Each structure stands twice: as structure tokens, then as C-alpha cells.
C-alpha positions as CSV (number, residue, x, y, z in Angstrom):
1,M,144.3,26.6,135.8
2,L,143.4,25.1,132.5
3,Q,146.4,22.7,132.6
4,S,145.3,21.4,136.0
5,M,141.9,20.7,134.6
6,R,143.3,18.8,131.7
7,E,145.4,16.7,134.0
8,G,142.3,16.0,136.1
9,A,140.4,14.9,133.0
10,K,142.4,11.6,133.1
11,S,140.0,10.5,135.8
12,P,136.4,9.5,135.0
13,I,135.0,11.8,137.6
14,M,136.7,14.7,135.8
15,K,135.7,13.2,132.4
16,A,132.1,13.7,133.5
17,F,132.5,17.5,133.0
18,L,135.7,17.8,130.8
19,L,135.3,14.8,128.5
20,F,136.9,15.4,125.1
21,L,138.3,18.7,126.3
22,A,141.3,18.6,124.0
23,A,139.2,17.8,121.0
24,G,136.4,20.3,121.8
25,F,138.0,23.0,119.8
26,A,137.9,20.9,116.6
27,L,134.2,21.8,116.5
28,W,134.9,25.5,116.2
29,G,134.8,27.0,112.8
30,I,132.8,24.2,111.2
31,G,129.1,23.6,110.5
32,D,126.7,26.5,111.1
33,I,128.4,28.3,114.0
34,S,126.5,31.6,114.4
35,S,127.9,34.9,115.6
36,G,124.4,36.4,116.1
37,L,123.2,37.0,119.7
38,F,119.9,35.2,119.4
39,S,120.2,32.6,116.6
40,D,117.7,30.1,118.1
41,G,115.8,31.4,121.1
42,N,117.9,31.1,124.2
43,K,119.8,28.1,122.9
44,A,123.6,28.7,123.1
45,I,124.4,25.3,121.6
46,K,122.1,23.2,119.3
47,A,122.6,20.0,117.4
48,G,119.7,18.1,116.0
49,D,117.0,17.9,118.7
50,K,119.6,18.4,121.5
51,S,120.5,21.7,122.9
52,A,122.0,23.6,125.9
53,T,120.7,27.0,127.0
54,A,122.9,30.0,127.7
55,V,122.1,29.6,131.4
56,E,123.1,26.0,131.4
57,V,126.5,26.7,129.8
58,A,127.1,29.7,132.0
59,T,126.3,27.6,135.1
60,E,128.8,25.0,134.0
61,F,131.4,27.7,133.4
62,E,130.8,29.1,136.9
63,R,131.0,25.6,138.5
64,I,134.3,24.9,136.9
65,R,135.7,28.3,137.6
66,R,134.8,28.0,141.3
67,T,136.1,24.5,141.8
68,A,139.2,24.5,139.6
69,G,139.9,28.1,139.0
70,G,141.9,28.9,142.2
71,G,139.8,32.0,142.9
72,I,140.1,33.5,139.4
73,S,137.5,36.1,138.6
74,T,134.8,35.5,136.0
75,G,136.3,38.2,133.7
76,D,139.8,36.8,133.9
77,A,138.5,33.2,133.4
78,V,136.8,34.3,130.2
79,Q,139.9,36.2,129.0
80,F,142.1,33.1,129.7
81,G,139.9,30.9,127.5
82,L,137.8,29.0,130.0
83,L,134.6,30.0,128.4
84,D,135.9,28.8,125.0
85,E,136.8,25.5,126.5
86,V,133.5,25.0,128.2
87,V,131.5,25.9,125.1
88,G,133.7,23.6,123.0
89,T,133.3,20.7,125.4
90,T,129.5,21.2,125.8
91,A,129.1,21.5,122.0
92,R,130.8,18.1,121.6
93,Q,128.7,16.6,124.3
94,I,125.5,17.9,122.7
95,L,126.7,16.5,119.3
96,F,127.2,13.0,120.6
97,E,124.0,13.0,122.5
98,A,122.2,13.9,119.3
99,E,123.9,11.1,117.5
100,A,123.2,8.6,120.3
101,D,119.5,9.7,120.2
102,R,119.4,9.1,116.4
103,L,120.9,5.6,116.8
104,G,118.7,4.7,119.8
105,L,121.5,4.2,122.3
106,T,120.5,4.1,126.0
107,S,122.3,4.1,129.3
108,T,121.0,1.7,132.0
109,K,121.2,2.0,135.7
110,A,123.4,-1.1,135.7
111,M,125.9,0.6,133.4
112,Q,125.9,3.7,135.8
113,T,126.5,1.5,138.8
114,D,129.3,-0.4,137.1
115,A,131.0,2.9,136.0
116,I,130.8,4.3,139.5
117,R,132.2,1.2,141.2
118,Q,135.1,1.1,138.8
119,E,136.1,4.7,139.4
120,P,139.3,4.7,141.5
121,T,138.5,8.2,142.9
122,F,135.5,6.7,144.7
123,A,137.5,3.8,146.2
124,D,138.8,3.3,149.8
125,A,142.2,2.1,150.8
126,L,141.2,-1.5,150.0
127,G,140.0,-0.6,146.5
128,E,136.3,-0.9,147.4
129,F,133.6,1.6,146.6
130,S,133.4,4.2,149.5
131,S,130.4,6.5,149.8
132,S,132.5,9.0,151.8
133,A,135.1,9.1,149.0
134,F,132.3,9.4,146.5
135,R,130.7,12.4,148.3
136,S,134.1,14.0,148.9
137,S,135.0,13.8,145.2
138,L,131.7,15.2,144.1
139,A,132.0,18.1,146.5
140,Q,135.4,19.0,145.3
141,S,134.1,18.9,141.7
142,G,131.0,21.0,142.5
143,F,128.5,18.3,141.7
144,T,125.4,17.1,143.5
145,E,124.6,13.4,143.1
146,P,121.7,14.1,140.6
147,A,123.8,16.4,138.5
148,Y,126.7,13.9,138.4
149,L,124.4,11.0,137.4
150,A,122.9,13.1,134.6
151,R,126.4,13.9,133.4
152,L,127.6,10.3,133.7
153,D,124.6,9.2,131.7
154,S,125.7,11.5,128.8
155,V,129.3,10.2,129.1
156,L,128.2,6.5,128.9
157,L,126.2,7.3,125.7
158,Q,129.2,8.9,124.1
159,E,131.5,6.1,125.0
160,Q,129.1,3.5,123.5
161,L,129.1,5.5,120.3
162,L,132.9,5.9,120.1
163,Q,134.1,2.5,121.3
164,A,133.1,0.7,118.1
165,V,135.3,3.0,116.0
166,S,138.2,3.9,118.3
167,L,139.1,0.6,119.9
168,G,140.9,-0.4,116.8
169,G,143.5,2.3,117.2
170,Q,146.6,1.0,119.0
171,F,150.2,2.2,119.3
172,P,152.8,-0.3,118.0
173,D,154.4,-2.5,120.8
174,V,157.9,-2.2,119.4
175,L,157.8,1.6,119.8
176,L,156.3,1.3,123.3
177,D,159.2,-1.0,124.3
178,R,161.8,1.5,123.1
179,I,160.1,4.4,124.7
180,A,159.7,2.5,128.0
181,R,163.4,1.6,128.2
182,Y,164.4,5.1,127.3
183,Q,162.2,6.6,130.1
184,L,163.2,4.0,132.7
185,E,167.0,4.1,132.2
186,K,168.8,5.5,135.3
187,R,172.3,6.7,136.0
188,T,174.6,7.4,138.8
189,A,177.0,10.3,138.8
190,S,179.4,12.5,140.8
191,W,179.4,16.2,140.6
192,L,181.1,19.3,141.9
193,V,179.5,22.8,141.9
194,F,181.8,25.8,141.2
195,S,179.8,28.9,142.2
196,A,180.5,32.4,141.1
197,E,181.8,34.2,144.1
198,T,181.5,37.9,143.4
199,Q,182.9,38.8,146.9
200,N,186.2,37.4,145.8
201,I,186.5,39.6,142.8
202,A,188.2,43.0,143.3
203,P,186.6,46.1,141.8
204,P,187.6,46.8,138.2
205,T,190.2,49.3,137.2
206,D,189.0,52.4,135.3
207,T,190.3,50.9,132.1
208,E,188.5,47.6,132.7
209,L,185.3,49.3,133.6
210,D,185.5,51.6,130.5
211,T,186.2,48.6,128.2
212,F,183.3,46.6,129.7
213,Y,180.9,49.5,129.5
214,S,181.8,50.3,125.9
215,E,181.2,46.7,124.9
216,Q,177.9,46.5,126.8
217,K,176.7,50.1,126.4
218,S,173.5,49.4,124.6
219,S,172.2,47.2,127.5
220,Y,172.3,50.2,129.8
221,D,170.3,52.5,127.5
222,A,167.4,54.3,129.1
223,P,164.1,53.1,127.4
224,Q,161.3,55.4,126.3
225,M,159.6,56.4,129.5
226,R,156.3,58.1,130.4
227,S,154.8,59.6,133.5
228,A,151.0,59.9,133.9
229,E,148.0,60.7,136.0
230,V,145.4,58.0,136.4
231,I,141.9,57.8,137.7
232,L,140.8,54.3,138.8
233,L,137.1,53.4,139.3
234,S,135.8,50.0,140.5
235,P,132.9,48.7,142.6
236,A,135.3,47.7,145.3
237,M,136.3,51.4,145.6
238,I,132.7,52.6,145.6
239,A,131.2,50.1,148.1
240,P,132.9,51.2,151.3
241,N,131.5,54.7,150.8
242,L,127.9,53.6,150.5
243,V,125.6,53.9,153.4
244,I,122.6,51.5,153.4
245,E,119.6,52.8,155.3
246,E,117.9,50.6,158.0
247,T,114.6,50.4,156.2
248,E,116.4,49.2,153.1
249,L,118.2,46.5,155.1
250,R,115.0,45.3,156.6
251,D,113.2,45.3,153.2
252,A,116.1,43.2,151.8
253,F,115.8,40.8,154.7
254,E,112.1,40.3,154.1
255,A,112.5,40.0,150.3
256,R,115.4,37.5,150.6
257,Q,114.1,35.2,153.4
258,D,114.9,32.2,151.3
259,E,118.6,33.1,151.5
260,F,118.5,33.1,155.2
261,I,116.7,29.8,155.7
262,R,118.9,26.8,156.4
263,P,117.1,23.7,155.0
264,E,116.6,20.6,157.1
265,S,119.6,18.4,157.1
266,R,120.2,14.9,158.4
267,T,123.2,13.0,159.6
268,I,123.0,9.6,158.0
269,R,124.8,6.3,157.9
270,Q,124.3,3.8,155.1
271,M,125.3,0.5,153.6
272,V,125.3,-0.2,149.9
273,F,124.8,-3.7,148.5
274,S,125.1,-5.0,145.0
275,T,121.8,-6.9,145.1
276,E,118.4,-6.5,146.8
277,E,118.7,-9.9,148.4
278,L,121.9,-9.0,150.2
279,A,120.3,-5.7,151.4
280,Q,117.2,-7.6,152.6
281,A,119.3,-10.1,154.6
282,A,121.2,-7.2,156.3
283,L,117.8,-5.5,157.1
284,E,116.6,-8.7,158.8
285,K,119.7,-8.7,161.0
286,L,119.1,-5.1,161.9
287,N,115.5,-5.8,162.8
288,A,116.7,-8.7,165.0
289,G,118.7,-6.2,167.1
290,D,122.2,-6.3,165.6
291,S,123.9,-2.9,165.5
292,F,124.3,-1.0,162.2
293,A,128.1,-1.0,162.5
294,D,128.3,-4.7,163.2
295,V,126.1,-5.6,160.2
296,A,128.1,-3.3,157.9
297,N,131.3,-4.9,159.1
298,A,130.1,-8.5,158.8
299,A,128.3,-8.1,155.4
300,L,130.5,-5.6,153.6
301,G,133.8,-5.4,155.6
302,W,133.0,-1.7,156.1
303,S,134.4,0.2,159.1
304,A,132.3,2.7,161.0
305,E,133.8,5.5,159.0
306,D,132.9,3.8,155.7
307,T,129.2,3.9,156.6
308,E,129.1,7.6,157.3
309,L,127.2,9.5,154.6
310,G,127.6,12.7,156.6
311,T,125.2,15.5,157.2
312,V,123.3,16.2,154.0
313,E,120.4,18.3,152.7
314,R,117.6,16.8,150.6
315,S,118.8,18.4,147.4
316,E,122.3,16.7,147.8
317,L,120.9,13.2,147.4
318,A,119.9,11.3,144.3
319,T,116.2,11.4,143.6
320,E,115.6,7.8,144.6
321,L,117.2,8.3,148.0
322,A,115.9,11.8,148.9
323,A,112.3,10.9,149.7
324,P,112.8,7.7,151.8
325,L,115.8,9.1,153.8
326,F,114.1,12.4,154.6
327,E,110.7,10.8,155.4
328,A,112.3,8.3,157.8
329,A,112.1,9.0,161.6
330,L,115.1,9.5,163.9
331,N,117.0,6.2,164.4
332,Q,114.8,4.5,161.8
333,V,116.3,2.3,159.1
334,A,115.2,3.3,155.6
335,G,115.4,0.9,152.7
336,P,116.3,-1.2,150.8
337,V,116.2,1.6,148.2
338,Q,117.8,1.2,144.8
339,S,120.0,3.9,143.1
340,A,122.7,3.8,140.5
341,F,125.1,2.9,143.2
342,G,123.3,-0.3,144.4
343,W,120.8,-1.1,147.1
344,H,120.9,1.2,150.1
345,L,120.1,0.7,153.8
346,A,120.3,3.9,155.8
347,I,119.8,5.0,159.4
348,I,119.0,8.5,160.5
349,D,121.3,9.5,163.4
350,V,120.5,13.3,163.7
351,I,117.8,15.5,162.3
352,N,118.6,19.2,162.1
353,P,115.4,21.1,161.5
354,A,115.2,23.9,159.0
355,E,116.2,27.3,160.6
356,S,115.6,30.9,159.8
357,S,118.3,33.4,160.7
358,A,117.4,36.4,162.8
359,Y,117.7,39.9,161.3
360,E,120.4,41.0,163.6
361,D,122.5,38.0,162.8
362,V,122.6,38.7,159.1
363,K,122.3,42.5,159.1
364,A,126.1,43.0,158.5
365,A,126.1,40.5,155.6
366,I,123.0,42.0,154.0
367,S,124.6,45.5,154.3
368,S,127.8,44.3,152.6
369,R,125.9,42.5,149.9
370,L,123.7,45.5,149.1
371,A,126.7,47.8,149.0
372,E,128.4,45.5,146.5
373,E,125.2,45.3,144.4
374,Q,124.6,49.0,144.5
375,A,128.3,49.7,143.7
376,L,128.0,47.4,140.7
377,D,124.8,49.2,139.7
378,R,126.3,52.7,140.2
379,I,129.6,52.0,138.5
380,Y,128.1,52.9,135.1
381,D,126.5,56.0,136.5
382,F,129.9,57.0,137.9
383,V,131.5,56.2,134.5
384,A,128.9,58.5,132.8
385,Q,129.6,61.3,135.3
386,L,133.3,60.8,134.8
387,E,132.9,61.0,131.0
388,D,130.6,64.1,131.3
389,A,133.0,65.9,133.7
390,L,136.1,65.3,131.6
391,G,134.2,66.2,128.4
392,S,133.2,69.5,130.1
393,G,136.8,70.4,130.7
394,A,137.2,69.3,134.3
395,T,140.7,68.5,135.4
396,M,141.8,65.0,136.3
397,Q,141.7,65.9,140.0
398,E,138.3,67.5,139.8
399,A,136.9,64.5,137.9
400,A,138.4,62.0,140.4
401,S,136.8,63.9,143.3
402,L,133.4,63.9,141.6
403,V,133.3,60.1,141.6
404,D,135.0,59.6,145.0
405,S,138.1,58.1,143.2
406,Q,141.8,58.5,143.7
407,L,144.1,60.4,141.3
408,V,147.2,58.2,141.0
409,S,150.5,59.5,139.8
410,I,153.0,57.3,137.9
411,D,156.5,58.6,137.7
412,G,158.4,56.9,134.8
413,I,157.3,53.6,133.3
414,D,158.4,51.9,130.0
415,V,156.4,50.0,127.4
416,N,156.9,46.8,129.4
417,G,155.6,48.3,132.6
418,R,159.0,48.5,134.2
419,D,161.3,51.2,135.5
420,I,164.4,52.7,133.9
421,D,166.6,49.8,134.8
422,G,164.1,47.1,133.7
423,N,162.9,46.3,137.2
424,E,159.3,45.7,138.2
425,I,157.5,48.7,139.5
426,A,157.4,48.7,143.3
427,D,154.3,50.1,145.0
428,T,153.4,49.7,148.7
429,D,149.6,49.6,148.1
430,S,149.9,47.6,144.8
431,T,147.8,50.1,142.8
432,I,150.6,51.2,140.5
433,A,152.1,47.8,140.4
434,N,148.8,46.4,139.2
435,L,148.5,49.1,136.5
436,A,152.0,48.4,135.4
437,G,151.1,44.7,134.9
438,D,147.9,45.6,132.9
439,S,148.7,45.3,129.2
440,L,145.6,47.3,128.2
441,F,146.7,50.2,130.5
442,I,150.3,50.2,129.1
443,T,149.0,50.2,125.5
444,E,146.7,53.1,126.2
445,L,149.4,55.0,128.1
446,F,151.7,55.0,125.1
447,A,149.0,55.4,122.5
448,T,147.6,58.6,124.1
449,D,149.2,62.0,123.3
450,I,151.0,63.8,126.0
451,Q,148.8,66.1,128.1
452,T,145.7,64.4,126.5
453,I,143.1,62.7,128.6
454,S,142.1,59.2,127.3
455,P,138.6,58.0,127.1
456,V,137.2,56.0,130.1
457,I,138.4,52.5,129.4
458,E,137.3,49.2,131.0
459,T,139.9,46.8,132.1
460,G,139.1,43.6,134.0
461,A,135.7,43.0,135.5
462,D,133.8,46.3,136.0
463,T,137.0,48.2,136.5
464,F,137.7,51.4,134.6
465,F,140.6,53.8,134.2
466,V,141.4,57.2,132.6
467,V,145.0,58.0,131.9
468,K,146.6,61.3,131.1
469,P,150.3,61.1,130.0
470,V,152.0,64.2,131.4
471,S,155.5,63.7,130.2
472,E,157.8,61.5,128.1
473,T,161.5,60.9,127.8
474,E,162.8,59.3,124.7
475,S,165.2,56.3,124.7
476,R,168.7,57.5,125.2
477,E,172.2,56.4,125.9
478,R,173.2,56.7,129.5
479,A,176.7,57.9,130.6
480,L,178.8,55.6,132.6
481,A,178.6,57.8,135.6
482,E,174.8,57.4,135.6
483,V,174.9,53.6,135.8
484,K,178.4,53.1,137.3
485,D,177.3,51.0,140.3
486,R,175.2,48.7,138.1
487,V,178.1,48.3,135.6
488,I,180.5,47.4,138.4
489,D,178.1,44.8,139.8
490,D,177.7,43.3,136.3
491,W,181.4,43.3,135.6
492,R,182.2,41.5,138.9
493,A,179.4,38.9,138.2
494,E,180.9,38.2,134.8
495,Q,184.4,37.8,136.2
496,A,183.1,35.5,138.9
497,I,181.3,33.3,136.4
498,A,184.4,33.1,134.2
499,Q,186.6,32.2,137.3
500,A,184.2,29.5,138.2
501,R,184.4,28.1,134.7
502,A,188.2,28.2,134.8
503,D,188.2,26.4,138.1
504,A,185.9,23.7,136.8
505,E,188.0,23.2,133.6
506,Q,191.1,22.8,135.8
507,A,189.4,20.2,137.9
508,Q,188.2,18.4,134.8
509,A,191.8,18.1,133.5
510,G,193.2,17.0,136.9
511,N,192.7,14.0,139.1
512,L,189.1,13.9,140.5
513,A,190.0,11.1,142.9
514,Q,191.9,13.7,144.9
515,T,188.9,16.0,145.1
516,G,187.1,15.3,148.4
517,A,184.1,17.6,147.7
518,L,182.4,15.5,145.1
519,S,178.7,14.8,145.6
520,V,177.7,11.3,144.7
521,S,174.2,10.2,143.7
522,T,172.2,7.0,143.8
523,G,170.3,6.0,140.6
524,F,168.4,9.0,139.1
525,S,166.0,9.5,136.2
526,R,166.3,11.8,133.2
527,L,164.2,14.3,135.1
528,G,166.7,14.4,138.0
529,N,164.5,12.5,140.4
530,G,167.0,10.9,142.9
531,I,169.5,13.8,142.9
532,D,169.7,16.0,146.0
533,S,170.7,19.3,144.5
534,D,169.2,22.6,143.4
535,F,170.6,21.7,139.9
536,A,169.2,18.2,139.8
537,R,167.6,18.6,136.3
538,L,170.9,20.1,134.8
539,I,173.0,17.4,136.4
540,A,170.7,14.7,135.0
541,N,170.7,16.2,131.5
542,T,174.4,16.5,131.5
543,S,174.9,12.9,132.6
544,F,172.5,11.4,130.1
545,E,174.3,13.2,127.3
546,T,177.7,11.7,128.2
547,D,179.2,8.2,128.2
548,M,180.2,6.0,131.1
549,G,183.1,7.6,133.0
550,Q,183.1,10.8,130.9
551,I,183.4,14.2,132.6
552,A,181.4,17.1,131.3
553,L,180.8,20.7,132.3
554,A,177.5,22.5,132.5
555,D,176.9,26.3,133.1
556,T,174.2,27.2,135.6
557,G,174.2,31.0,134.9
558,E,175.7,31.4,138.4
559,G,178.7,29.2,137.9
560,T,179.6,25.8,136.5
561,I,178.9,22.2,137.5
562,L,181.4,19.4,136.8
563,V,179.5,16.1,136.2
564,R,181.0,12.6,135.8
565,T,178.8,9.7,134.8
566,D,179.6,6.8,137.1
567,G,177.0,4.2,136.1
568,I,174.2,3.3,133.6
569,I,171.3,1.3,135.0
570,A,169.0,-0.4,132.5
571,A,165.4,-1.1,133.5
572,S,164.4,-4.8,134.2
573,D,162.0,-6.5,131.8
574,D,159.3,-6.4,134.5
575,E,159.7,-2.7,134.9
576,V,159.6,-2.2,131.2
577,N,156.5,-4.3,130.8
578,E,154.8,-2.3,133.6
579,Q,155.7,0.9,131.9
580,I,154.5,-0.3,128.6
581,D,151.1,-1.0,130.2
582,Q,150.9,2.6,131.4
583,L,152.1,4.1,128.1
584,R,149.8,2.0,126.0
585,G,146.7,3.6,127.7
586,D,148.1,7.1,127.2
587,F,149.3,6.7,123.6
588,D,146.1,4.8,122.6
589,S,144.1,7.7,124.0
590,L,146.0,10.0,121.7
591,I,145.0,7.9,118.8
592,H,141.5,7.6,120.0
593,N,141.2,11.4,120.5
594,D,142.3,11.9,116.9
595,I,139.7,9.5,115.7
596,N,137.1,11.0,117.9
597,S,137.9,14.5,116.7
598,A,137.3,13.4,113.1
599,I,133.9,11.8,114.2
600,G,133.0,15.1,116.0
601,I,133.7,17.1,112.9
602,R,131.5,14.8,110.8
603,L,128.7,14.9,113.4
604,A,128.8,18.7,113.4
605,D,127.8,18.6,109.7
606,I,125.2,15.8,110.1
607,H,123.4,17.5,113.0
608,S,123.9,21.1,111.9
609,L,125.8,22.2,114.9
610,D,125.0,25.8,115.9
611,V,127.1,27.5,118.6
612,N,126.5,30.9,120.0
613,P,129.1,31.8,122.7
614,D,128.2,35.5,122.7
615,M,124.9,34.7,124.4
616,V,126.8,33.0,127.3
617,R,129.4,35.8,127.4
618,Q,126.6,38.3,127.8
619,L,125.1,36.4,130.7
620,L,128.5,36.2,132.5
621,L,129.8,39.7,131.8
622,G,126.7,41.8,131.4
623,Q,124.7,43.5,128.7
624,T,127.7,45.5,127.4
625,G,129.8,42.4,127.0
626,R,132.1,43.6,129.7
């Protein structure tokens, strides 16, 4: 998840919320970074006169988690480091805003407009700014127009501050040339795959099997294993058992009316011009009776699709556009109106009035939501009941029944959460498999004495377990008879791999011209692009390590590949120059990031940076820090 966000940060749209991500951590551990819970009111981050509240940082965390987290839970996202990244990035942003304010730097609407129009993500197939592409990109990133413009304003201020210092850092051209030629070199090759065919290997004799087993005996040892009883408790397990009364459902419906009201929305088409004069000229044509589509095509070269702003709510529009577009009548042209994107003319095609949902239509959703909320509220009461019951001498079964939980039995698991042969634990309902993959559970299972009940332990978001190890077997040697089938399979696999290697060596020493099974490639890169084979990367690596006409062998783990390098294709000067242009931007960015990190560290001292991540963590995970 985090890697995908870093890749996305190469685009200005992503820079708007992940700018300086890689350098954000440079701010940790410097300046006055507090560990107290309320170091400065509700300010989670403060530098000079600039600050961000815990709510603002938590909101940013949740937006990124939802749009780029692939469904990851809040607790897991915190555990995987997303909160640290968001806090570090926001701290850096606050620092540079404080310095920009001290220096009197400003961001103008013209600067915003220019930045938006130069953003490739917002361009259509012709490279022109597209409102539909703009809205789509913001939606994917979880931004409204006002929120994006506010973030862009901060980015522009930071860039002004940094450019004067960092533009001087450049990577040497001579090194760029060498790297480009290395990366662009291609090769052609022929290859032959010799696969390990275990079905062609006869079973081992008793002597062969005994010898193989004696040499590999330790790999068949049984690990230390434990069996246990486990009580699991989570809101998801409690919610289905809760019954929400009709009066409670109706009270919730009345109290949450705002949640069931769909705001007014409008389907809008628009044109965006660079100057007010151009927009006014287009308006005159519209007033003269020309159609909106014809004027957009003639004045801007826009297709009908390009003019579609879509169906939007008032809150989704920039402040300058919201009032005129939502006060205009049906089929009325609004504008010209100026925003950071230019001068707008818009026409209202459809008006969808605000609507309130009927009780019966949302009853099931309210019931589900209340059950989830009540389950979350009750989980800690259940935890307390569970602790009291176990503390009073209740059995695991009695305690599980008291809190409507299940008593799960695990029969044999090692310190890596695997079975006696090192395989993953199989479980039809995934409960045991999930426990086996939980490092906290495995740690507690092996730290708790046999026949002793562990404390109630939280793992994940609002999920708890109690474990009672019931038996243990120590690591031991296993007799051949106990693992004979597995040993035979391993012996045959080893023999098949050795035979494949021998066949490849024989072919290497013979006349390859007489081998009709050779696969032949066109030009391929060092990464194997251009090779049609499951072993493309291995074939490419082998070829690039050999000279022209040389034959080499590479082991796949399932056999051997014979590779002959047939040709070396050097990149043209034009290709090299194009690659240098791409590399220069990437490498110069590395230099700039180093410079910018140094600036950030200095600014943290100047503006007395104070960072309080615990305050944000409490908002996200609850009062207990769960």
C-alpha cells in the first residue's frame, strides 16, 4: 500500500497530499517533539504560528487509507506505518508553511491555474485540460475541489521556498549517459528448458532412501508444537446476536435525519476559458442562439464529452462556482465566473431536488449500523465479563458461553504458525488460519504455561482473544517410517533436478544447431521484457552476464535452462538522449530531496516543531489506544 502511494507521489495530484513523503521522517526525533497527550491544546502538530489539529491529521489519514489502502482497516494501517507517514508529511507541510509565512511568500490564483493546467493527470487525449479528467482524478484521490485547491496552495508555497536552493543540484551528464546506455542495451538469445521430471525417476532402493534420509535427517525433525483452546471476541461476532427494538430504530431515524437526506444535485456542462474576454465572446454566441456544444467545439475544440461536469452537489464545487451554478435556473447559462481553473460558462441540464429517505427504505441499514455501534460499545463490557468469569474460576467453555463466543480448538501448531511438516494451517472457516497468522497470538501461545489461561489480549481492531495451551510436544527426531512418503518425494525431486542438469550440460557440450527445440527471442531488456517465457528474468540475467555466442546454464529450482547469447543491441543516440532526459528528472529529484531534507531539519529547529502523534492515534483507535 505504502509503496503504491510513493509511486503515485511522482504526479502533482498526488504531491498535493504526499509531497515530501520520503523526507517526512527526517523531522522525527528532532526539535521539540513531545510524547505527552496534550502538549498544546488539540494541536497534533505545531510549528511557529502554523498548526494542524488532531482531527485534521486523522481526517487526512482516513482519506488516504480509504482511497489508497485497498480496504485495509484503520488498526492495520496504523500498524503498517501509515499514521507515521501522514504525521511526518503533515509536519513537513506545516514547517514550510510557517517559513513561507515568515518570508511573506504568497500563492496567486494565476499560479494555481497554471499548475492545474500543466498537470498531465488532468489532460485529455490531446494534452489539453479536461474538466472530466480533473474531477475523476480528484474523486479517486478523495478530494473535493475546495480541499484540493487549499492543498495546492500549500504546495506552491513550499515549491517557491525550495526552488531557490534546490535547483542548483544536478546529476553529472557523463554518468547519466553511462547509466542510460546500460539500461537501454538489449540482447537476443536462444534457450532450452530442461525440466525436472519426477515421474521419470524410479522409486529409491532401501539403501538409497536410508542414505538420503541420514544426510537430510534434521530437515524432517518435528518442531516444538502446542495445542490450545482459544476464545475469540470481536464486534463482528457480537453484532449478529443483537436485536434492535422498533422504538430504538425510529428514534435513530429521527435523530439522524441528516444522514438520510440526499442534497440537491445538478447535472452541469461547462466551458473553461483562459481569459474573461474569450468567455464573454462565447456567452454572446450562446445568447444569439448557438448551442452549447457548438460553441464549445468552435471556441475550445471540446467534444460534447469534454463539456460534461457531471452530476454534482454544491459542496463538491469550488467556492466561486458553487453559488452561481446552484442559483441558476434549469437550462440557464451561468457565468462567466472565475476560479483557479479559468473563466467558466456553465449550463444547468438537470436539477435533482433534495430528497429524504422514508423510514422503511432505510430501516435495515439503520438496524445494521446500530448493531455495529452497540457491538463496538459492548465489546469492552464483554471483555470485562470474560475477565471476571475467568478470574472467578470459570472454565474456558463456560466463559465463552457467557459472552456468546466460540471455543476454538487448535491441534498442533509450531512457533511459526505452521503444522508439523511446515505447511500453513488449513481451516475451512479461516478462524484457525487467521490465528496462526497472528504473530501476537503465536507469541502468547508459546509464552503461556501449559494449562494456564492467558489474560484477555487485544489483537487487531477491537478484537480480543484468550488462549489456554493444553499440551506441548518438544522438538524431536522423526523416524524414517514416520516421514517415508515425504522423503521419497524429496529424493525423487532431487534426482530429477540432477538429471535435468546433466542433460543440460550434455547439450551445452554438443552441437546446438542440431537441437530443434531451442526457443529464440527478439531483442529483450535486462528485466526480461521481450522474452516469452516463465523464466524471462532468469534468461535475461544469464544472457547479460555472458559474451556474444557464449552458452551458460542457469538453475531454476525445478530444472536447468541453457541460454546462448546470440546478439548484443546497443541503444541509438536518440534513445540514449531520451532516456537521459527521463533519468535527469529522477536523479535530480533525489538530490533535491536530500537538500530539502536538510532544510526541513533546520526549519524544525527555527520554528520549534512540536509533533504529538499519540493524540491522533487516540482519535483513530479510541481512548485506550487500541
